[in-house]
Backbone as numpy.savetxt, mean C-alpha at the origin, in Angstrom:
# Nx Ny Nz CAx CAy CAz Cx Cy Cz
-2.06 -8.01 13.55 -2.61 -9.23 12.27 -1.30 -9.74 11.37
-1.54 -11.15 11.09 -0.47 -12.10 10.38 -1.03 -12.96 9.41
-0.78 -13.15 8.34 -1.34 -13.57 7.53 -0.11 -14.63 6.58
-0.35 -15.71 6.13 0.71 -16.54 5.28 0.79 -15.66 3.80
1.82 -15.57 3.45 2.09 -14.78 1.93 1.80 -15.91 1.04
1.07 -15.89 0.19 0.81 -17.02 -0.94 1.56 -16.32 -1.90
1.85 -17.39 -2.97 2.36 -16.92 -4.35 1.44 -16.66 -5.27
0.51 -17.39 -5.17 -0.60 -16.82 -6.54 -0.11 -17.22 -7.83
-0.37 -16.47 -8.70 0.04 -16.93 -10.24 0.83 -15.58 -10.78
1.34 -15.79 -11.71 1.94 -14.59 -12.15 1.26 -13.80 -13.26
1.03 -12.61 -13.31 0.53 -12.05 -14.82 1.44 -10.65 -14.90
1.41 -10.25 -16.26 2.04 -9.37 -16.82 1.73 -8.08 -15.93
1.72 -6.39 -15.84 1.27 -5.44 -15.38 0.47 -4.70 -15.97
0.41 -5.31 -17.53 -0.27 -4.43 -18.02 -0.59 -5.38 -19.55
-1.64 -5.29 -20.25 -1.50 -5.84 -21.37 -0.58 -5.69 -22.77
-0.30 -6.43 -23.65 0.36 -5.90 -24.77 1.90 -6.46 -24.61
2.24 -7.11 -23.38 3.73 -7.25 -23.49 4.14 -8.24 -24.28
2.78 -9.35 -24.57 3.14 -10.34 -25.44 3.70 -11.22 -24.68
4.54 -12.70 -25.38 5.33 -14.03 -24.77 6.47 -13.45 -24.54
6.87 -14.10 -23.65 8.17 -13.74 -23.03 9.39 -14.10 -24.18
10.34 -13.25 -23.96 11.28 -13.51 -25.30 12.58 -13.06 -24.91
13.79 -14.28 -25.14 15.15 -13.81 -24.41 15.63 -12.14 -24.94
15.80 -11.60 -23.76 16.46 -10.17 -24.00 15.55 -8.98 -24.02
14.35 -9.55 -23.80 13.04 -8.25 -23.75 12.67 -8.07 -22.67
12.63 -6.58 -22.37 12.31 -6.56 -20.91 10.66 -6.93 -20.45
10.08 -7.08 -19.50 8.98 -7.67 -19.19 8.63 -7.44 -17.45
7.46 -6.69 -17.55 7.27 -6.52 -16.07 5.97 -7.29 -15.84
5.91 -7.73 -14.31 4.93 -8.65 -14.26 4.60 -8.80 -12.87
3.79 -9.53 -11.95 3.61 -9.14 -10.70 2.75 -10.57 -10.23
2.82 -11.08 -9.20 2.39 -12.17 -8.42 1.23 -11.66 -7.67
0.24 -12.69 -7.78 -1.17 -11.93 -7.37 -1.57 -12.43 -5.57
-0.49 -13.51 -5.42 -0.66 -13.95 -3.94 -0.45 -12.86 -2.89
1.12 -12.40 -2.99 1.12 -11.32 -2.11 0.32 -10.12 -2.24
-0.55 -9.53 -2.93 -1.45 -8.57 -3.06 -2.82 -8.96 -2.34
-3.12 -10.32 -2.53 -4.10 -10.93 -1.69 -3.57 -11.29 -0.49
-2.45 -11.35 -0.02 -2.47 -11.59 1.40 -2.21 -10.21 2.45
-1.40 -9.25 1.65 -1.69 -7.95 2.41 -2.78 -7.10 1.92
-3.58 -7.13 1.24 -4.88 -6.56 1.59 -5.67 -7.71 2.18
-5.54 -8.87 2.81 -6.70 -9.37 3.48 -5.99 -9.02 5.11
-4.62 -9.08 5.23 -4.21 -8.84 6.70 -4.35 -7.44 7.06
-4.29 -6.23 5.97 -5.02 -5.16 6.29 -6.07 -4.83 6.68
-7.00 -5.54 6.21 -8.64 -5.18 6.44 -8.56 -5.99 7.74
-8.09 -7.19 7.87 -8.21 -7.90 9.24 -7.72 -7.06 10.56
-6.54 -6.37 10.18 -6.04 -5.63 11.29 -7.20 -4.34 11.47
-7.28 -3.69 10.60 -7.97 -2.52 10.74 -9.49 -3.03 11.25
-10.27 -4.02 10.96 -11.35 -4.62 11.91 -10.91 -4.74 13.33
-9.85 -5.47 13.41 -9.85 -5.73 14.93 -9.26 -4.15 15.66
-8.76 -3.32 14.99 -8.71 -1.76 15.65 -9.70 -1.25 16.18
-10.74 -1.42 15.21 -11.96 -1.00 15.15 -12.90 -1.60 16.12
-12.53 -2.66 16.74 -13.45 -3.46 17.57 -12.87 -3.26 18.83
-11.56 -3.19 18.98 -10.97 -2.79 20.28 -11.54 -1.15 20.79
-11.61 -0.52 19.82 -11.85 0.68 20.32 -13.18 0.87 20.33
-14.29 0.00 19.68 -15.79 -0.43 20.63 -15.59 -0.91 21.91
-14.89 -1.88 22.07 -14.81 -2.27 23.63 -14.67 -1.00 24.41
-13.82 0.00 24.17 -13.60 0.98 25.31 -14.46 2.00 24.82
-15.40 2.05 24.25 -16.60 3.14 24.43 -16.00 3.96 23.31
-15.38 4.07 22.45 -14.64 5.11 21.66 -15.56 5.22 20.47
-15.53 6.88 19.89 -16.35 7.12 18.79 -15.41 7.21 17.74
-13.96 7.12 17.78 -12.71 7.23 16.84 -11.56 6.69 17.10
-10.53 6.46 16.20 -9.44 6.14 16.87 -8.68 7.04 15.76
-8.09 7.80 16.36 -7.17 9.16 15.30 -5.72 9.10 15.61
-4.59 9.17 14.61 -3.42 9.21 14.31 -3.27 7.66 14.27
-3.65 6.89 13.44 -3.56 5.79 13.46 -1.99 5.59 12.51
-1.17 4.63 13.06 0.02 4.39 12.14 0.12 3.24 12.10
1.12 2.45 11.08 1.25 1.11 10.51 2.34 0.96 10.53
2.80 -0.15 11.26 4.24 -1.47 11.43 4.15 -2.45 10.38
5.08 -2.62 9.37 4.84 -3.98 8.39 5.84 -4.76 8.89
5.96 -6.04 8.37 6.99 -6.86 8.35 6.54 -8.41 7.67
7.38 -8.63 6.84 7.78 -9.58 6.38 8.64 -10.85 6.64
8.21 -12.16 6.71 8.90 -13.23 6.62 9.19 -13.60 5.42
10.11 -13.77 4.62 10.46 -14.64 3.35 11.20 -15.53 3.45
12.41 -15.10 2.52 13.55 -16.35 1.97 14.11 -16.93 3.55
13.99 -18.30 3.52 14.60 -19.14 4.25 13.67 -19.26 5.56
12.57 -19.43 5.29 11.74 -19.40 6.39 10.89 -20.54 5.70
10.16 -21.70 6.33 9.43 -22.50 5.87 8.02 -21.99 5.49
7.36 -21.01 6.20 5.97 -20.34 6.02 6.17 -18.92 6.12
6.46 -18.47 4.76 6.59 -16.82 4.67 5.34 -16.50 4.80
5.34 -15.09 5.56 4.13 -14.24 6.20 4.30 -13.05 6.05
3.40 -12.43 6.04 3.29 -11.07 6.36 2.48 -10.41 7.36
2.90 -9.63 8.24 2.29 -8.63 9.59 2.49 -7.49 9.31
1.14 -6.88 9.62 0.51 -5.62 9.88 0.19 -5.06 11.11
0.50 -4.30 11.71 0.43 -3.87 13.32 -0.18 -2.53 13.03
-1.47 -2.12 13.48 -1.89 -0.75 13.58 -2.04 -0.38 14.71
-1.70 1.04 15.24 -1.74 1.24 16.68 -2.20 2.56 16.59
-3.46 3.57 17.45 -3.90 4.39 17.39 -4.17 5.23 18.60
-5.03 6.08 19.23 -5.72 6.75 20.14 -6.71 6.61 20.03
-7.84 6.05 21.06 -9.00 5.75 21.14 -9.70 7.03 21.47
-10.67 7.49 20.87 -11.31 8.86 21.60 -12.50 8.79 21.29
-13.34 9.70 22.58 -14.39 10.07 22.57 -14.94 11.22 22.21
-16.00 11.79 21.29 -15.99 13.14 21.01 -17.82 13.44 21.16
-17.60 14.92 22.09 -18.98 15.11 22.50 -19.74 15.34 21.85
-19.41 16.22 20.93 -20.24 17.05 19.81 -20.75 15.77 18.35
-19.96 14.77 18.80 -20.40 13.82 17.75 -20.41 12.23 18.11
-21.26 11.83 19.02 -21.52 10.56 19.08 -21.77 9.14 18.18
-21.37 8.68 17.79 -21.72 7.21 17.24 -22.63 6.53 17.57
-23.42 6.20 16.89 -24.98 5.58 17.21 -24.42 3.75 17.56
-25.82 2.98 18.35 -24.84 1.82 18.45 -24.97 0.88 17.46
-25.36 0.97 16.18 -24.77 0.21 15.10 -23.70 1.03 14.26
-22.85 1.83 14.69 -21.95 2.49 14.08 -20.69 1.93 14.61
-19.69 1.69 13.42 -18.61 1.41 13.83 -17.45 2.72 14.68
-16.72 2.50 15.12 -15.90 3.88 15.55 -15.12 4.14 13.96
-14.63 5.44 14.01 -14.08 5.88 12.90 -12.44 5.69 12.85
-12.04 5.46 11.78 -10.51 5.12 11.77 -9.99 6.17 11.13
-8.92 7.01 11.54 -8.44 7.89 10.75 -6.70 8.00 11.03
-6.05 8.44 10.17 -4.53 9.01 10.32 -4.35 10.31 10.80
-5.78 10.84 10.52 -5.08 12.22 11.27 -5.13 12.44 12.60
-4.60 13.89 13.02 -4.39 13.69 14.30 -5.67 14.56 14.95
-5.86 14.82 16.37 -6.78 15.45 16.82 -7.11 16.49 16.27
-6.00 17.32 16.00 -6.30 18.50 15.49 -6.75 18.52 14.18
-6.27 17.86 13.49 -6.58 17.97 11.81 -8.16 17.26 11.55
-8.31 16.11 12.30 -9.55 15.75 12.47 -10.74 16.69 13.10
-10.30 17.70 13.90 -11.40 18.87 14.57 -11.48 20.05 13.08
-10.57 20.00 12.59 -10.38 20.85 11.62 -11.51 20.31 10.13
-10.89 19.16 9.77 -11.89 18.47 8.79 -13.66 18.64 9.30
-13.86 18.57 10.32 -15.13 18.13 11.17 -15.81 19.62 10.72
-14.90 20.82 11.16 -15.61 22.03 10.95 -15.95 22.33 9.61
-15.10 21.82 8.64 -15.05 22.12 7.05 -16.03 21.41 6.41
-16.78 20.66 7.17 -18.06 19.87 6.92 -17.53 18.58 6.18
-15.90 18.17 6.70 -15.48 16.65 6.14 -15.57 15.96 7.42
-15.59 14.55 7.12 -15.56 13.59 8.12 -14.82 12.31 7.28
-13.78 11.61 8.26 -12.97 10.30 7.62 -14.28 9.44 7.48
-13.74 8.72 6.48 -14.84 7.63 6.15 -14.11 6.05 6.24
-12.93 6.01 6.88 -11.90 5.40 7.08 -10.40 5.46 6.47
-9.70 4.20 6.63 -8.35 3.99 6.57 -8.32 3.02 4.70
-7.87 4.03 3.96 -8.03 2.98 2.59 -6.21 2.74 2.29
-5.85 1.69 1.61 -4.80 1.11 1.53 -4.43 0.01 0.23
-3.54 0.19 0.05 -3.10 -0.56 -1.82 -1.55 -1.26 -1.31
-1.64 -2.29 -2.07 -0.16 -2.87 -2.41 -0.22 -3.25 -3.71
1.37 -3.47 -4.16 1.78 -3.56 -5.42 3.31 -3.68 -5.50
3.47 -4.91 -6.24 4.63 -5.72 -6.59 4.99 -5.84 -7.88
6.05 -5.51 -7.93 6.26 -5.38 -9.80 7.93 -6.07 -9.63
7.86 -7.26 -10.38 9.34 -7.95 -11.19 9.56 -7.67 -12.39
10.75 -7.30 -12.39 11.29 -6.86 -14.00 12.17 -8.06 -14.36
11.95 -8.54 -15.64 12.74 -9.04 -16.60 13.57 -8.16 -17.26
14.76 -7.64 -16.93 15.15 -6.35 -17.73 15.66 -6.90 -19.12
15.72 -5.94 -19.87 16.70 -6.18 -21.08 18.03 -6.78 -21.61
18.46 -7.22 -22.49 19.58 -7.34 -22.73 20.74 -6.27 -22.70
20.38 -5.13 -23.13 21.30 -3.89 -22.83 20.95 -3.15 -21.58
20.22 -3.20 -20.67 20.06 -3.21 -19.56 20.94 -3.23 -18.59
20.93 -5.04 -18.59 22.09 -6.21 -17.94 23.27 -5.81 -18.59
23.67 -5.48 -19.79 24.95 -5.50 -20.20 25.85 -3.86 -19.59
24.67 -3.18 -19.63 25.21 -1.66 -19.05 25.59 -1.69 -17.54
24.51 -2.49 -16.97 24.40 -2.22 -15.28 26.25 -3.36 -15.26
26.66 -4.29 -16.17 27.39 -5.12 -15.76 29.03 -4.83 -16.32
28.61 -3.94 -16.98 30.21 -2.94 -17.26 31.26 -2.51 -15.99
32.43 -2.92 -16.17 33.27 -2.39 -15.06 34.15 -1.58 -15.38
33.90 -0.83 -16.46 34.91 0.23 -16.91 34.97 1.28 -15.84
36.09 1.76 -15.49 36.35 3.18 -14.32 35.85 4.14 -14.42
35.56 4.48 -16.07 35.14 5.86 -16.51 34.27 5.28 -17.56
33.02 5.60 -17.07 31.57 4.97 -18.13 30.84 6.52 -17.89
30.12 6.86 -18.54 29.07 7.67 -18.77 27.96 7.12 -17.72
27.06 8.09 -17.29 26.10 8.03 -16.38 24.72 7.93 -17.26
24.38 6.60 -17.39 23.10 6.42 -17.71 21.73 5.89 -17.57
20.63 5.97 -17.89 19.56 5.38 -17.24 19.14 4.05 -17.70
18.72 3.44 -16.78 18.49 1.91 -16.95 16.47 2.11 -17.15
16.17 2.33 -18.14 14.79 2.26 -18.53 13.90 1.19 -17.97
14.56 0.10 -17.82 13.61 -0.62 -17.62 13.39 -0.63 -16.10
14.35 -0.74 -15.51 14.56 -0.35 -14.05 13.40 1.02 -13.68
13.50 1.73 -14.37 12.87 3.17 -14.33 11.40 2.89 -14.21
10.82 2.11 -15.68 9.46 1.86 -15.52 9.05 1.02 -14.34
9.94 0.04 -13.91 9.14 -0.95 -12.78 8.86 0.04 -11.61
9.80 0.74 -11.13 8.85 1.78 -9.83 7.87 2.54 -10.50
7.87 2.94 -11.81 6.52 3.84 -12.38 5.25 2.58 -12.33
5.60 1.26 -12.90 4.54 0.61 -12.79 3.87 -0.01 -11.44
4.76 -0.16 -10.55 4.52 -0.23 -9.07 3.79 0.67 -8.68
3.90 2.08 -8.94 3.35 2.82 -8.12 2.07 3.23 -8.88
1.99 3.14 -10.29 0.72 3.42 -11.00 -0.29 2.36 -10.44
-0.08 0.73 -10.01 -0.84 -0.24 -9.54 -1.42 0.15 -8.05
-0.54 0.54 -7.37 -0.79 0.77 -6.00 -2.01 2.02 -5.79
-1.73 3.20 -6.90 -2.48 4.38 -6.71 -3.75 3.85 -7.45
-3.86 2.99 -8.15 -5.37 2.45 -9.05 -6.08 1.70 -7.59
-5.31 1.18 -7.05 -5.97 -0.11 -6.18 -6.16 1.19 -4.71
-5.62 1.76 -4.50 -5.87 2.94 -3.34 -7.51 3.46 -3.58
-7.54 4.07 -4.88 -8.39 4.92 -5.09 -9.64 3.53 -5.29
-9.48 2.57 -5.58 -10.54 1.66 -5.73 -11.08 1.10 -4.23
-10.22 1.24 -3.36 -10.38 0.79 -1.95 -10.70 2.23 -1.15
-10.55 3.28 -1.80 -11.54 4.32 -1.12 -13.12 4.57 -1.96
-13.50 4.26 -3.01 -14.19 4.07 -3.50 -15.26 3.00 -2.59
-14.38 2.00 -2.20 -15.48 0.80 -1.47 -15.87 1.52 -0.57
-15.14 2.27 0.74 -15.66 3.28 1.30 -16.60 4.49 1.31
-16.92 4.55 0.08 -17.46 5.57 -0.39 -17.08 7.01 0.01
-15.95 7.21 -0.57 -15.20 7.95 -0.12 -15.16 9.19 -1.27
-15.01 10.47 -1.01 -15.05 11.87 -1.90 -13.55 11.82 -2.12
-12.62 11.66 -1.19 -10.93 11.94 -1.64 -10.07 11.10 -0.30
-8.66 11.42 -0.47 -7.71 11.03 -0.13 -6.85 12.23 0.52
-6.39 11.86 1.95 -5.99 12.67 2.61 -4.57 12.28 3.55
-3.29 12.76 3.55 -2.25 12.45 4.11 -2.03 10.92 3.85
-1.50 10.65 2.29 -1.04 9.61 1.87 0.28 9.22 2.36
0.27 7.93 2.74 1.76 7.41 3.55 2.18 6.39 2.48
3.27 6.71 1.62 3.76 5.79 0.75 5.32 4.91 1.36
5.39 3.66 1.58 6.68 3.21 1.63 6.57 2.23 0.74
7.94 2.27 -0.13 8.50 1.53 -1.09 9.75 0.38 -0.59
9.76 -0.66 -1.19 11.06 -1.45 -0.78 11.56 -2.11 -1.79
12.93 -2.19 -1.96 13.41 -2.46 -3.26 14.40 -3.81 -2.74
14.10 -4.60 -3.79 14.71 -6.27 -3.67 15.74 -6.51 -4.73
17.18 -6.12 -4.43 18.15 -6.24 -5.68 18.47 -7.23 -5.92
18.82 -7.63 -6.96 19.39 -8.65 -7.78 20.94 -8.81 -7.99
21.82 -9.23 -7.02 23.45 -8.78 -7.45 23.26 -7.65 -7.70
24.42 -7.26 -8.75 24.66 -5.97 -9.20 23.83 -5.17 -10.11
22.59 -5.83 -10.07 21.62 -5.24 -10.84 20.67 -4.58 -9.96
20.25 -3.43 -9.33 19.24 -3.11 -8.24 17.58 -2.63 -9.18
16.99 -2.59 -8.53 15.58 -2.30 -8.48 14.78 -3.61 -9.53
15.10 -4.73 -9.48 14.55 -6.05 -10.00 13.22 -6.23 -9.53
12.91 -5.81 -7.94 11.43 -6.04 -7.64 11.51 -5.16 -6.76
10.69 -4.44 -6.77 9.83 -3.14 -6.03 8.78 -3.49 -5.57
8.45 -2.99 -4.35 6.72 -3.25 -3.56 6.57 -1.87 -3.08
5.21 -1.51 -3.34 4.73 -0.26 -2.78 3.70 -0.47 -1.89
3.78 0.11 -0.78 2.44 -0.03 0.64 2.22 1.39 0.59
0.84 1.77 -0.01 -0.02 3.14 0.47 -0.88 2.63 1.71
-1.04 4.18 2.36 -2.11 4.01 3.14 -2.60 5.32 3.43
-3.73 5.64 3.59 -4.38 7.29 3.25 -5.64 7.07 4.23
-6.15 8.65 4.80 -7.47 8.42 5.26 -8.64 9.05 4.21
-9.09 8.12 4.11 -10.63 8.20 2.97 -11.35 9.25 3.59
-11.82 10.22 3.13 -12.71 11.46 3.63 -13.87 11.47 2.64
-14.93 12.17 3.46 -16.29 12.42 2.39 -16.49 13.51 3.03
-17.81 14.22 2.29 -18.25 15.45 2.60 -19.47 15.22 3.42
-19.52 16.13 4.72 -20.96 15.86 5.03 -22.14 16.77 4.72
-21.44 17.92 4.56 -22.70 19.14 4.46 -21.36 19.87 2.99
-22.15 20.74 2.47 -21.58 21.83 1.28 -20.52 22.41 2.55
-19.48 22.43 1.98 -18.02 23.07 2.84 -17.98 24.59 2.10
């Protein structure tokens, strides 16, 4: 599934950062890419479920994802997400006519173990976060030093950008699991991408999360 990458509007990652000030660090996110990735993920999963239904399958197992983004230098920036998996029929647990095939990143062996333990897949939950950092003057000056012998120092503004992106992504992953009425998440797959700004890395961090949402069928 492919969708246009929207720009949306800019918001800070958490309240209390105040107005932009020269030299002060700031962490923010554009809402457009978040909406674009969420839309393309749900559309692609729906199509995977529809294809499995045409095959008369009860579930799709070992689902994997391939992500692609066309951004700078193109007229219409877009995001693309491709899900693939194996459609299976289950002798001991056939789905009803109005029930959609179950989607899971678990392997057939893992799915069998889950069902024996009284746990069933509720679907595939996902999330995306994208944090841009306005670095402080101290971080910029430290990164731009060209001394041959300089001590190793942490750039706290950029460290926080990783934490902020991960925090937002996991909060959204949990919310998506709740939407599926799940009790937990299994096999979390995290992919992060970093867009550097010249000599200063980590100014833009993107985090993609996917996981199998699970629920209890009976007391395990």
